[in-house]
N, C-alpha and C positions, 0 to 999 in steps of 0.2 A: 603533687603540688610543687610548682617551681618557686624559687626564691622571690619574695616580694608579692607573690600571688595571694590574694585574700581567700580564705576558706569559704567555699561556695556551699553554704549550708543546705540550700534548697535541692541542689543536684545530688549532694551526698546523702541527704535524708531520703530522697526517692530510692536511690540504690540500696541504702541500708535497710529500708523497710521490705525489700524483696524477701520472700519466704525462704529462699535458698541461702541468704546471708544469716549465719548463726551467731556471729560475734563481730565486734568492732576491734580491729587490730591486725597485726601486732602494732601496738602503739605504746609509747612510754618514753623513757629517757635512756640514752646511751652515752655515757661519759667516757668511753674508751676513745682515746685520741681526741679529746675535747678541745675546741677552741673557745675563747672567751665569748664570742658572739653566738656560738652554737647553743650554749646552755639556755639562754633566754628564748631563742627561737623554738627549741625543743619543748620547753615548758609551755609556751603559748600554744603550740600545735597539740600537745598532749591534752591540755585543758579543753580545747575545741573538740578533740576526738571523744573525750569523756562526756562532754555535753551532748554530742551527737548520739552516743550510746544511750545516755539517759533519755533523750528525746524519743528514741525509737524503741526503748525498752530491751536492748540487746546487751548481753554480757560483754565485758572487755577481755581481750587477750593481750596481756601486758608483756612488753619486751623491756627488760631493765638490765642494764650493764653498768656496773660501777656507780650506781645511782639509787640504791634502795631507799636511803633516808629521804631524799628529795621526792622520789616517786610516791613513797608512802604518804608524805604530807599532802601532795597534790590529790592523790586518790581519796584520802580521808576528807579533804576539804570540798571536793567537787563531785565525787561519784555517788550515785544513788542506785547503781546496778552492781551486781556481783561480777565475777569473772575469774580468770586464771592467770597466775604468774608463770608464763611460759619459760621453760629452761631455767627453773629456779636455781640460783647459784649463790645464795646468801647464807647467812648464819641462822641458827635457830631463833635468835632474838628478832631478826628481821622477818623471818618466815611467820613467826607467831603474830606479829603486827598485822600482816596481810590476812592470815587466818581469822583473826578477830574482826576483820572487816567483811568476812564472808567469802574471801577469795580462796580458790584452791591453789595448790603448788604443784607444778608439773616437773617431772624429772626425766632426764635423757640417759643415754648410754654411758655418760660419764660416771654414773653411780656404780657401774660394773667394774671400773678400774681405779677409782679414786674414793677415798674414805671420808673426805671432808663434809659430805652431806648425810652421812649415816645418822648423826644425832637428829637432824631435821626430820628425816624419814621415820626414825623410831618414835619421835615425839608427836608428830603430826597425826591427827586422827585419819584412819584409812579412808573415811568418807570425804576427806578433803585433799586427796592425792590424785593426780592424773599421771599417766605415762605417755611418753612421746619419743620419737627418734631424732628429731631435728635433722632428718636426712637432707642432704647426702653426707653430713658431717657427724662427728662424735660417734663413730661406730662402736657398739658395745663389744666387750669381751664375750665370746671367743672369736669374733669376726674383725678385730682390730686390723687396720691396714687395708681393709677392703672398703668399697663404697657402702655407705649406710643405706639401708632400704627399710621401708615401713615394717616388713616382716620381722625385723630385728627388735621391734618393741617387746617381743616376748622375753628377751633377755633382761630388759628393764623391769618388767613385771616380776620375773623370777627373783631379781635382786631385792625388790621391794618386799616380796614374800619372805625372803631370807632375813632381812633386817627386822621385819615385823614378827618373825617366828610364826608365820601363818601358812596354811596350805596354799600352793600356787593357784589352784582352782578358785578358792575363795577370793584371793586378791584379784585375780583376773576378772572375775564376775563383778566384784565391787568397783574396780577401776573403770570397767566398761559402763556400769550404771552411773558412776560419777560423771563421766563425759556426756552421757545422754542427758543427765539432769542439768549440768552447767550450760550446755549448748542447746537444750530444748529439742533434742533429736530422738 
């Protein structure tokens, strides 16, 4: 959608209803390098995308960067569908708010080399966690410095298992089931 263009609900709704579309997103708020005018436009577009997801009954795939408080308030006020907080990078307090709304939290390779998300992973119910690579970026250990590939999601799952003190196979099976449940696949 270009600047100034109105959100064409009819065309987007037709596409969103297609059976191969499993979610609406990535949508949300990104306050990294934010301009004054950008925040208002982002909020307006985000609400329209939430309304589209609600209209077609598809979950949301949220992209939130430096904007968890504002995104939470918008989701709380407007969403009546669940979804996933893609590449969750917030605090436990922020994560808990989204979990309480029925959203899952998705983690990337960053959890294999940084510890700031350990508390979130330990506290979040396993049934509310997803794993992802965010390829081609954020390559997990032991593959740092190389292009990230979907196959590396195994390292993310291994780290979740370590933090939860659970067998890898149990975590792998549960996270796979979680993704199928959230996205209806």
